[in-house]
C-alpha angles and dihedrals in degrees: 000000000000092000091054090055091049093047092048092049091050092049093050092047090049091052091049089054098041102043096066089055088063094045096256118131115239096226089074087077090065090050091051093048091049093048092048093051092047101046113013106038097053090056091049091049091048091050094053092043090055091048091051091050092049090050092050091048092052092053093057 
């Protein structure tokens, strides 16, 4: 788990350093993270919750 956090931090830091080289402002990363957590992740959680419920129903 600790290695995943380190790898994630290195990737984000690398993006913050690399994006200005291509003319893209770094604050867009925060917008993308916010948008993903608002709109994408709830659907992913709902999908896996439905699969878990179906699996539990089949076992009964």
